[in-house]
N, C-alpha and C positions, 0 to 999 in steps of 0.2 A: 510902354505898358498898354495892354488892351484891357479895358474895363469890361467886366461881365455883369449882367443883371443879377440882382439878389433873388434867391428862391422865395417862393411863397410859403413853403413849409420846410421843416427840418429834413435834410437829406444828406447822404454821404457825399463828400467832395468829388470823388471820381465820377459818381453817377451824374452829378450836376454838370461837371465839365464835359462829359460825353454828350450831354444834351445841348449845352450852351455853345460848344465848339464844333458841332456837327456841320459838315460831313467829315471832319478830321477823324482819322481812324484811331482805334483804341490804343494801339501801340505807341503812336505819336503823342497822344494825350498822356499816357503813363510816363513817357520820356520827359515831358514837360514837368510833371510832378517830381520825378526822381531827381531831376537836375536843379530843383529849388527855384523854378521860374514861376511858380504859382504863389500868390500872396493872398492872405485873408486878413482883412483889417490892417494891412500894412506889414504883416509878418509872413515870412516864407514858411510854407507848409508842404511836406512831402508825403504825409500819410494819406493813403487812398480812402481810409474810412473816417477821416476827420469830419466831425459833425458840422454841417453848414446850416446856419439859421437865418430866418428872415431878417433883413437889414444888414447882414454881413457884406462887406465890400470885397469883391473878388477881382483880381487882376492877373493877367498873364503876360510875361515877358517872353516873346518868341525868339528874341535874338540871343546869341551866345553871351556868357558872362562878360561884363565890361573889362577890357584890358587897359589899365592905367598906363600913362606914358612911361612909367618906370618899369613896365613889363609885368606888373602884378595883376593877377586875375581877381577881380572883385566879384565875389560870389553873392554877396548880399549887402545892401546898404539902406539905412533909413536915418531918421534924425537922431537916433540913439545908439545905433550899432553899425559896424562895418566888418565884414568877414572876407578874408582873402584865401586863395588856394596857394599856400606857400610851397615853392619848389624845394626839393632837397638841395642842400648845400648853402642855403641862406640862413643866417642867424636870425633869431627873433629880435633880440636887442643887442646893444653894443657890449663888447668885452674889452679887456685891456689891450688886446692886439688888433681888434677890428672895431672901428667907430662908425664907418660910413655905410658899408654894404650890409645893411640889416633890413628886415621887413619893416621895423618901426620907422627908420629913417626914410625909406622909400615911400611908405604910405604917408608919412608926415609931409614930405615934399609934394606929393600928389594933392593932398587936401589943401595945403597952403596955396598951391597954384590955382585952386578953385575958390579961394577965400572961404573955405569950408571948415575952418577950425583945425584941430589936431586930434590924433588918436590917443587913447589911453590903454596901456597894456593890461589885459585881463589875465592871460595865461601865456605859456611858452611852449614851443615845440623844439626838440633837439635840432641842431643844424642839419643833420642828415635825414630827418624825418620830414616827409611832405604832407600836405593836406590842410585841413581847415584850421585857420588861426583867427580867433575872434578878438576884435578891439572894441572898446567903448568910445563914444563921442564926447562924453563928459566924465568928470571925476566921480560924480554921484552914481552914475550907471556902472562905472567900473567897480566902485566899492560894493554896490549891491550884488553884482555878479560874483565877485570874489568871495563875499560872505556866504553865498549860496552855491559855490562852485561844486561841492560834492553832490548837489542835487542835479547837476547837469549830466546828462547821459553822453559819455564820450566813447565812441566806438572806432576801433582801428582794424585795419587789415595788415597781417604780417605773413610773409612767406618764410617758413622756418625750415631748417635742415632736419631731415628725418620726420618723426611724428611724435606727438605727445603720447604718454602711456594710456590715456583715456581720451575718448572722442570729445568730451567736454568736462569741465571741472572749474573749481575755484581755487585760486592760489592766494594764501594769506600768510604773510610773515612780516619781518621788520627790516628796513633797509637803512644802511649807513654809508655815507660817502667818505672815502678815505682821502688822505693827503695827495694821493696819486690821481684823484678825481674819478677813480673807479668805485662803483657802488656795489656793496656786498650785502647778502641776505643772511638773516639769522632767525631762529624760531622764537627767540625771546627778546623782550624790549631791553633797551640799553639807554644810556645817557643821551646819545645823539641819534638813536634809532627811531625811524618813523614807520608807523603801521602802513602796510601796503596790501591792497586787495584787488585782484584781477579775476574776471570771469572769462573763460575762453570756450570756443566751439571750433572744432575742425570742420571746415567747409568743403575741403577737397584734398586729395592726396594723389601724387603721381611720382613714380620713380623715387628720387631722393628728397622730395620736398612736400610740404603740406601748406595749404592755405588756411590760416587760422584767423577767426574774428575774435577780437579781445575787447571787452567792455571794462572800463576802469571805474572802480568804486572810490579809489583815491588817485591822486595825480602826483606821484613822486618822480624824482629825476631817474631816468633810465628804467622805470618800473617794468614795462613790458619786456625790454631787452634782458633784464636780470631774471624775471620770472620765466621767460621762455628758456633761457639758458639753464635755469635750475631744473627744468623738466627734461634736460638732455637734448633740447632741440633749439639751439640759438637761432636768432633771426639771421637769414642769409645776408652776407655782406658785413656782418658785425664781428670783425676780428677782435675787438676789445673783449667781447664776452664769449669767445671760443668758436666762432664760425670759421669753417675751412674753405668755404666757397663764396664766390661773389658774382652770381649769375646776371645781375642787373647793373653791375659796377656802381652800386650805391647800397645803402641800408634799405632792405626790403620791408619798410614800415611806413604806413600811410594812415593819417588821421582822416577817416572817411566820413564820419557823421557826428553831428552835435545836435542834441535835443534838449530844449530848455524852455522855461517860461519867460516871455518877453518882459523885461524889467519895467517897462512903461505901460504897455497895453494889457499885460496879463495873459495874452494869447499864447498858445503853444507854438514854438518855432522848431522846425526840423530842417537842418542844412545837410547837404550831402555833396561830395565830390568824388569822382572816380580816380583810381590810381593813374599816374602818368604812364606814358607809353613804355618806358624802359622797364617799369615794374609790372605793367599790365601783361607784357609778354611772358614773364615768369608766372604770373597768376594764371594766365590762360593755359600754360603747360601743366599746371597742377590740376586743372579742370578737364584735361584731355582724357 
């Protein structure tokens, strides 16, 4: 980590970085921000307009995210939190049929090898969804994050077949998981139904696909997959919910950003990871 001097007056983070890291060009500085390599008071920040105040401790990690021996990409780590970029195909936690090859087990082994404690599960991603997966370093931090989880901004990128009927909108309904493990939507609450709300924006469209940004107000199982399918545009590669194509040979759903208040420092934290190569190729085609 490269420590930077604190400003004498309140200033936007990007403005200060351009001055403090000169002669580094503006594009490179913005890349450092977007990739989550800039920290303020120990918390990763990606917002260009984040207010920087006198006394704030600013540091920059110019290296790529740490890759643990288990192959996990560590996006962010401090004494309270650790976030990884989970690859598609990896479970978050164990199931009856898979006990070893999970993000939790691999991260636990990595931390134990450093005598750095153990992780605590805060939330989950579907096995076939890639992207940001946040763990706590203590039970107290886990509990606080889970209690306030709906206040965390969770943003995903999805490549969907076709296009939604409107360029942006809000989907709100109730989801129920059946015995066949498939989740179904209804307009009305029921005994086992859970309210689910998603906000979406179409970012690009090309040929038979659209790139959609989805922000979750709730975090239900298969929520984005069911909501997109309900609009008539299932996530590409999602045969369970009606997709007929598989352009990336995986579910084209990626947890790209998390924004939340640090449970210990109270500082804003914004983490971001780009889609992996196999999905990025499809994303790029929608932007063509």
